[in-house]
C-alpha positions in Angstrom: 51.0 36.3 8.7 50.0 32.7 9.0 52.0 32.3 12.1 50.3 35.3 13.8 46.9 34.0 12.8 47.7 30.7 14.3 48.8 32.3 17.6 45.6 34.5 17.6 43.5 31.4 17.1 45.2 29.7 20.1 44.7 32.7 22.3 41.0 32.9 21.3 40.6 29.2 22.0 42.2 29.6 25.4 40.0 32.6 26.2 36.8 30.8 25.3 38.0 27.7 27.3 38.7 30.0 30.3 35.3 31.7 29.9 33.5 28.4 29.8 35.4 27.0 32.8 34.7 30.2 34.7 31.0 30.0 33.9 30.9 26.3 34.9 32.7 27.1 38.1 30.2 29.9 38.8 27.3 27.5 38.4 29.0 24.7 40.4 29.8 27.2 43.2 26.0 27.8 43.8 25.0 24.2 44.5 25.6 20.6 43.7 23.0 17.9 43.3 23.8 14.3 44.4 21.2 11.6 43.6 20.8 8.5 45.8 18.7 5.3 45.4 17.2 3.3 48.3 18.1 0.1 46.5 21.0 -1.3 44.5 18.8 -4.0 42.9 15.1 -3.8 42.4 12.8 -6.6 41.1 10.3 -5.8 38.3 7.0 -4.6 39.6 8.6 -3.2 42.8 8.9 0.3 44.2 11.9 2.2 45.6 12.8 5.7 46.6 15.1 8.4 45.2 16.7 11.1 47.2 18.3 14.2 45.7 20.7 15.7 48.2 21.4 19.3 47.3 24.3 21.1 48.9 23.8 24.9 48.6 26.8 27.2 49.0 26.7 29.2 52.2 26.8 32.5 50.2 23.5 31.7 48.5 20.0 30.6 49.1 17.3 29.3 46.7 13.5 29.8 46.7 11.5 27.0 48.2 9.2 24.8 46.1 6.3 26.9 47.3 7.6 30.5 47.7 5.4 33.0 49.4 5.8 35.5 46.6 3.8 34.2 43.6 6.2 35.8 41.1 9.3 34.0 42.6 10.7 31.1 40.6 10.1 27.9 42.7 12.6 25.1 43.1 11.3 22.3 40.9 12.4 18.8 39.9 11.3 17.1 36.6 12.2 13.5 35.8 12.7 12.5 32.2 10.0 10.0 31.3 10.9 6.3 31.0 8.6 3.7 29.5 7.3 1.4 32.3 8.4 3.7 35.1 6.1 5.9 37.2 7.2 8.6 39.6 5.3 9.4 42.8 4.7 12.8 44.4 7.9 14.7 45.3 8.4 15.3 49.1 10.3 18.5 49.7 11.7 19.6 53.1 10.0 22.5 54.9 11.3 25.9 53.7 12.9 28.3 56.2 11.4 31.7 56.8 14.2 34.2 56.7 14.4 38.0 56.5 16.8 39.7 54.1 18.0 43.3 53.8 16.2 43.8 50.5 12.8 42.6 51.8 10.5 43.9 54.5 8.7 40.5 54.6 10.1 37.1 55.4 10.8 34.8 52.5 10.5 31.0 52.3 13.8 29.6 51.2 16.1 26.6 51.1 19.8 27.0 52.3 22.5 24.7 53.5 21.9 21.0 52.6 18.4 19.8 51.7 17.1 16.5 50.6 14.1 15.9 48.3 12.5 12.4 48.0 10.4 10.7 45.4 9.0 7.1 45.0 9.6 5.2 41.8 7.5 2.2 40.7 8.3 -0.3 38.0 5.9 -2.1 35.7 5.6 -5.9 36.3 7.0 -6.7 32.9 9.9 -4.3 33.1 12.9 -6.1 31.6 16.0 -6.9 33.8 19.1 -4.8 33.3 20.4 -1.3 34.2 17.8 1.4 34.6 19.0 5.0 34.0 16.9 7.6 35.7 17.6 11.3 34.9 16.1 14.7 35.3 16.5 18.4 35.8 16.8 20.4 39.1 15.5 23.9 38.4 16.1 26.7 40.9 16.7 30.4 41.3 19.6 31.5 43.5 19.9 34.7 45.5 22.3 36.4 47.9 21.4 38.8 50.6 21.5 41.6 48.0 20.5 40.3 44.5 19.1 37.3 42.6 20.5 35.5 39.6 18.8 34.2 36.5 16.9 30.9 36.9 19.2 27.9 36.3 19.0 24.2 35.8 21.3 21.3 36.9 21.0 17.9 35.4 21.2 14.7 37.4 21.2 10.9 36.8 21.6 7.6 38.6 21.5 4.0 37.6 19.6 1.1 39.3 19.9 -2.5 38.4 16.5 -4.2 37.7 16.4 -7.9 38.4 13.8 -10.7 37.9 10.6 -10.4 39.9 11.6 -13.5 41.9 14.7 -11.9 43.3 14.6 -9.7 46.5 15.4 -6.0 46.5 18.8 -5.1 47.8 18.5 -1.9 50.0 21.3 0.7 50.3 21.7 4.3 51.7 19.2 3.5 54.5 20.5 6.4 56.7 19.5 8.9 54.1 16.0 7.5 53.6 15.2 7.4 57.3 14.9 11.2 57.2 11.9 11.2 54.8 9.5 13.9 56.3 5.8 13.5 56.8 3.8 15.7 54.6 1.4 18.1 56.1 -0.9 18.8 53.2 -1.6 15.4 51.7 -4.9 15.3 49.9 -7.3 12.6 51.1 -10.3 11.4 49.3 -13.2 10.2 51.5 -15.7 7.5 50.6 -18.4 10.1 50.1 -16.2 11.8 47.5 -15.2 14.8 49.5 -11.6 16.1 49.3 -10.0 16.9 52.6 -6.7 18.2 53.6 -4.7 16.2 56.1 -5.7 18.5 58.9 -9.3 18.0 58.0 -8.8 14.3 57.8 -7.3 14.3 61.4 -10.3 16.3 62.7 -12.6 13.9 60.9 -10.8 11.0 62.6 -11.2 12.6 66.0 -15.0 13.1 65.4 -15.4 9.5 64.3 -13.6 8.1 67.4 -16.7 8.7 69.5 -18.7 11.6 70.9 -16.9 11.7 74.3 -13.5 11.7 72.7 -14.6 14.5 70.2 -16.0 16.6 73.1 -12.8 16.3 75.0 -10.7 17.1 72.0 -12.7 20.2 71.0 -12.8 21.4 74.6 -9.0 21.2 74.8 -8.7 22.9 71.4 -10.9 25.8 72.6 -8.8 26.1 75.7 -5.7 26.4 73.5 -7.2 29.4 71.7 -6.5 31.4 74.8 -2.8 31.5 73.7 -3.6 33.8 70.8 -3.6 37.7 71.0 -7.3 37.5 69.9 -8.5 37.0 73.4 -6.5 39.6 75.3 -9.2 42.3 75.1 -11.6 40.0 77.0 -9.4 39.9 80.1 -9.8 43.5 81.2 -13.5 43.5 80.3 -14.0 40.5 82.5 -12.1 42.0 85.4 -13.8 45.3 85.0 -17.3 43.9 84.8 -17.2 41.3 87.6 -14.8 43.3 89.8 -17.5 45.9 90.3 -20.2 43.4 91.4 -21.8 44.1 94.8 -22.8 40.6 95.7 -19.9 39.0 97.6 -21.2 35.5 97.8 -18.9 33.0 96.0 -21.8 30.8 94.8 -23.6 33.8 93.2 -20.3 35.0 91.5 -19.7 31.5 90.1 -23.3 31.3 88.8 -23.0 34.6 87.0 -19.6 33.7 85.7 -21.1 30.5 84.3 -23.7 32.4 82.3 -21.0 34.8 81.2 -19.0 31.8 79.7 -22.2 30.3 78.2 -22.8 33.6 76.4 -19.2 33.4 74.9 -19.8 29.8 73.8 -23.1 30.7 72.1 -21.7 33.5 70.1 -18.5 31.6 69.4 -20.4 28.7 67.9 -23.0 30.8 66.1 -20.6 33.1 64.4 -18.3 30.3 63.5 -21.1 28.3 62.0 -22.6 31.3 60.1 -19.2 32.3 58.8 -18.4 28.7 57.6 -21.8 28.3 55.8 -21.4 31.7 54.2 -17.9 30.8 53.0 -16.3 33.8 54.5 -12.6 33.9 55.1 -11.8 36.1 58.0 -8.1 35.9 57.3 -8.5 37.9 54.1 -10.4 40.6 56.0 -7.3 41.5 57.9 -5.7 42.4 54.5 -8.3 45.1 54.2 -7.1 48.4 55.8 -10.7 49.4 56.8 -11.3 46.2 58.6 -8.0 46.6 60.5 -8.9 50.2 61.3 -12.3 49.1 62.8 -10.7 46.4 64.9 -8.0 48.9 66.0 -10.5 51.6 67.0 -12.6 49.1 69.0 -9.5 47.9 70.9 -8.3 51.4 71.5 -11.8 52.3 72.8 -11.6 49.4 75.2 -8.1 50.7 76.3 -9.6 54.1 76.9 -12.3 52.6 79.1 -9.6 50.9 81.2 -8.0 54.4 81.8 -11.4 55.7 83.0 -12.6 57.5 79.9 -15.9 55.7 80.1 -17.4 52.5 81.5 -18.3 49.4 79.5 -21.8 48.5 80.5 -25.1 47.2 79.2 -27.7 50.0 78.5 -30.1 50.3 81.4 -33.1 50.5 79.0 -32.1 47.2 77.5 -31.7 45.5 80.8 -35.0 46.8 82.1 -36.8 44.9 79.3 -35.7 41.7 81.1 -36.6 43.0 84.5 -33.1 42.3 85.7 -30.4 44.4 87.3 -27.0 44.9 85.7 -25.5 42.4 88.0 -28.0 39.6 87.4 -27.8 36.4 85.5 -29.3 37.9 82.3 -26.7 40.8 82.5 -23.9 38.3 82.8 -25.2 36.3 79.8 -25.5 39.4 77.6 -22.0 40.5 78.6 -20.8 37.1 77.6 -22.6 37.4 74.3 -20.9 40.8 73.8 -17.5 39.4 74.7 -18.1 36.6 72.2 -18.6 39.1 69.5 -15.2 40.7 70.4 -13.4 37.4 70.2 -15.0 35.7 67.2 -13.9 38.0 64.3 -10.2 37.5 65.2 -10.3 33.8 66.0 -12.8 32.9 63.2 -10.1 31.9 60.8 -9.5 28.7 62.8 -13.3 28.2 63.4 -14.1 28.5 59.7 -11.8 25.6 58.9 -13.5 23.3 61.3 -17.0 24.5 60.3 -16.1 23.8 56.7 -15.3 20.2 57.7 -18.7 20.0 59.5 -20.4 21.3 56.4 -18.6 18.7 54.2 -19.6 15.9 56.5 -23.1 17.1 56.9 -23.1 16.7 60.7 -24.8 20.1 61.5 -26.3 19.2 64.9 -23.3 17.3 66.1 -21.0 20.0 64.7 -22.8 22.8 66.4 -22.7 21.0 69.7 -18.9 20.5 69.3 -18.4 24.2 68.6 -20.4 25.1 71.6 -18.1 22.8 73.7 -15.1 24.5 72.1 -16.5 27.8 73.2 -16.8 26.5 76.7 -13.2 25.5 76.6 -12.3 29.0 75.4 -14.3 30.5 78.2 -12.9 28.3 81.1 -10.2 30.8 82.1 -12.8 33.5 82.2 -15.0 31.5 84.4 -12.1 31.4 86.9 -11.2 35.0 86.2 -14.7 36.2 86.7 -15.1 34.3 90.0 -11.8 35.6 91.2 -12.7 39.1 90.2 -15.7 38.9 92.5 -13.4 37.7 95.3 -11.1 40.7 94.9 -13.7 42.9 96.6 -13.0 41.0 99.9 -9.4 42.1 99.9 -8.3 45.3 101.7 -8.4 48.3 99.5 -9.7 46.2 96.6 -10.9 49.3 94.8 -7.3 50.5 94.3 -6.3 47.0 93.1 -9.0 47.1 90.5 -8.0 50.6 89.3 -4.4 49.4 88.9 -5.4 46.2 87.1 -7.7 48.1 84.7 -4.9 50.5 83.8 -2.4 47.6 83.4 -4.7 45.9 81.0 -5.3 49.3 79.2 -1.6 49.3 78.4 -1.8 45.7 77.1 -4.8 46.6 74.9 -2.8 49.5 73.3 -0.2 46.8 72.5 -2.8 44.6 71.0 -4.1 47.4 68.8 -0.5 48.0 67.6 -0.2 44.3 66.9 -3.1 44.4 64.5 -2.4 47.9 63.1 1.3 48.1 62.3 1.5 45.3 59.7 -1.2 47.1 57.7 0.1 50.6 58.3 3.5 50.0 56.7 1.8 49.5 53.4 0.1 52.9 53.5 1.6 55.5 51.1 0.6 58.6 53.1 1.5 57.5 56.6 0.9 60.9 58.2 -2.6 61.3 56.8 -3.4 57.7 57.8 -2.4 58.3 61.4 -4.2 61.6 61.7 -7.3 60.1 60.2 -7.2 57.2 62.6 -6.8 59.7 65.5 -9.8 61.7 64.2 -12.0 58.6 64.1 -11.0 57.5 67.5 -11.3 61.0 68.9 -14.8 61.5 67.4 -16.0 58.2 68.9 -14.5 58.9 72.3 -15.5 62.6 72.6 -18.9 62.3 70.9 -20.4 59.1 72.0 -18.4 57.0 74.6 -18.1 59.5 77.4 -21.0 59.0 79.8 -19.8 61.0 82.8 -22.6 62.8 84.8 -23.2 66.5 84.5 -23.7 67.0 80.8 -26.8 68.9 79.7 -29.0 67.5 77.0 -28.1 70.3 74.6 -24.4 69.7 75.2 -24.8 65.9 74.6 -26.5 66.7 71.3 -23.7 69.2 70.4 -20.9 66.8 71.2 -22.6 64.0 69.2 -22.7 66.3 66.2 -19.1 67.2 66.8 -18.1 63.6 67.2 -19.9 62.5 64.0 -18.2 65.3 62.0 -14.8 64.3 63.4 -15.4 60.7 62.5 -16.5 61.7 59.0 -13.3 63.8 58.6 -11.2 60.9 59.8 -12.8 58.5 57.4 -12.2 60.8 54.5 -8.6 61.4 55.7 -7.9 57.7 56.0 -9.5 56.9 52.6 -7.3 59.6 51.0 -4.2 58.2 52.6 -5.0 54.6 51.5 -5.6 55.7 47.9 -2.8 58.3 47.9 -0.9 58.4 44.6 2.6 59.6 45.2 4.6 61.2 42.4 6.2 58.5 40.2 9.2 58.2 38.0 8.6 58.5 34.3 10.1 55.2 33.2 11.0 54.3 29.6 10.5 50.5 28.9 13.4 49.2 26.9 12.4 47.8 23.5 15.7 47.3 21.6 17.2 50.8 21.4 21.0 51.4 21.3 22.7 53.3 24.1 23.1 56.3 21.7 19.4 56.3 21.1 18.7 56.3 24.8 20.9 59.4 25.4 18.5 62.2 24.4 18.5 65.9 25.3 22.0 65.6 26.7 20.6 63.7 29.7 22.5 60.9 31.5 20.8 57.5 31.5 19.9 55.3 34.5 19.2 51.6 33.6 17.4 49.2 35.9 17.7 45.5 34.8 14.9 43.7 36.7 12.8 40.6 36.6 9.4 39.7 38.0 10.9 36.8 40.0 13.5 39.1 41.6 12.6 40.0 45.3 15.3 42.8 45.6 13.8 44.3 42.5 10.4 44.5 44.1 11.9 46.1 47.2 13.5 48.8 45.0 10.0 49.5 43.6 8.5 49.7 47.1 11.2 51.5 49.1 13.7 53.2 46.9 12.2 54.5 43.6 9.1 56.1 45.3 11.4 58.2 47.6 10.6 61.9 46.9 14.2 62.8 46.4 14.7 60.0 43.9 11.6 61.0 42.0 12.8 64.6 41.9 16.4 63.9 40.7 15.1 61.3 38.2 13.7 64.2 36.2 17.3 65.0 35.1 17.8 61.4 33.8 16.4 59.2 31.0 15.1 56.4 33.3 15.1 53.0 31.5 13.7 49.7 32.7 14.8 46.4 31.1 12.5 43.5 31.8 14.7 40.4 32.0 12.0 38.0 33.2 11.8 36.2 29.9 14.3 38.1 27.7 14.0 38.1 23.9 17.0 38.2 21.6 17.3 42.0 21.7 17.1 42.2 25.5 19.5 39.3 25.9 22.0 41.1 23.6 21.6 44.2 25.7 22.2 42.2 28.9 25.3 40.7 27.4 26.6 44.2 26.4 26.5 45.2 30.1 27.5 41.7 31.4 24.3 41.4 33.5 24.3 38.2 35.5 22.2 39.1 38.6 19.1 41.1 39.4 18.7 43.9 39.9 21.6 45.4 38.0 21.7 49.2 38.1 23.8 51.0 35.5 24.7 54.7 35.3 25.5 56.2 31.9 26.8 59.8 31.4 25.4 62.3 28.9 28.0 61.2 26.3 26.8 57.6 26.4 29.6 56.1 28.5 29.0 53.9 31.5 30.4 55.1 34.8 31.5 51.7 35.9 32.5 52.5 39.4 28.8 53.5 40.1 27.3 50.2 38.9 25.5 48.2 41.6 24.1 44.6 41.6 21.4 44.3 44.3 19.1 46.3 46.4 20.1 49.9 47.1 18.6 52.2 49.7 17.3 55.7 48.6 20.2 57.6 50.2 22.9 55.5 48.4 21.1 55.7 45.1 20.7 59.4 45.5 24.5 59.8 46.0 25.2 57.8 42.8 22.7 59.7 40.7 24.3 63.0 42.0 27.7 61.6 41.1 26.5 60.8 37.6 25.3 64.4 37.1 28.7 65.7 38.3 30.6 63.5 35.8 31.1 60.4 38.0 32.9 62.0 40.9 
């Protein structure tokens, strides 16, 4: 009896040793942290750098130090405090944007080998001798399918501190040559303002002199033409100036100049007003209604390129100035109109610069610089407008202009999709959303934008009423689609029950082990669980969610019972309380695959 007990004890000891070794190997397989010092010896009162070189297994990635998802666990380093030692700001490498199968959005991650740097400063009176520096590297690892619990790896290194009269002895210089330059260092100015590094660079440009600042802002405005925001302006310019009757190049250039001045005025005014009002145009593009308005306007421009109507200044408005549509005033007003088209999209960049002008209090100088930036933005249109006038001298120029208009009409449809699709994929009722958008666009086009001759006054009134009703129906349709509440699964939040207690009414049990920091878990919530077939079949299950974000003792015991190591873990239990182990899944699962496994659970695991 004693002998069998002794053998059992040895077996138990070996099993525990094997388990611990396997767990350690599992952790070591994810990544390894190697600390390096920039010096072998450092005098008291001196400063040196530390580099943490992290080798990440090719099967895994870890979240960056600033993940895009606020609920994701960031990579973080914490040094253990040492009396007389201060640690500077950590310098992380740039994260990599990467798309994974479980996420519809790109994630900011670290993979491969990364190096993180920090500066260490010693007190003047720090005693000579060995200095032990240690800390913890915290991270969350994921594969392409699932994420693991947050983990920590400890690190330490030793540096020899010498007398202040002795020189530092550098080492590992190849590693420390690769220290990156930070992009978002905070800079305090003499006046007490706090500026980002980009604002500090802009301030440096402004302070180099007026001529240098004007040149820099002009080039910056010219560079804005590389963004999709300005595409709608091209066909408007070609259409407007291509139809001018005056064929003199000098007159065309003069009108084009006033056209560009109009763009510059609106560009500067809207940028300044937006900055002083503190608006953030970038956030507006997260609002479905703002995206719809922009999309409808661009689609209306596309329709005008295909001949549905002509973009022109109302004759009654032009008559107040005593000028023809083709005159200087007409060109200026068209430029102002075009500026309104460009500014909302490009205002995110303008606001950042206007914010700097507001901080520095250079309102007059700042307004002038924005005007110059608008001129830089408008330079290509000065050339395009002049060239559009010259097109009338070419043989069969009318057919050229018709083809060009249709070509840009196709491009404008593409621009509308560029703005619309990122927002549309977040809409629950996609069909209602598209039909509502079609109704708004149709009502605008049929009721108000068609100015073809031959319509009677009564018909114009009737089509206006019809168009207004169609727009109203479209607005209601879109609003219903945006706030559409799809049928949802009736989840039971786990609170410490046993498996037997979860099996009620002879129903099988589906368990979702999830965490707030788990990106694949969120994709399950977005893509899989709302699927109508999943919602319907879930009625035959007891659907249980187990929150493993910060598990208490009961939840941790439940996780251990099912050997949960990664998130999400999906467990299928039959009506008798037994897990069907061959159906278990760790990671994201598409609706079709989950549906098959739920059907298999109902049929006894087959």
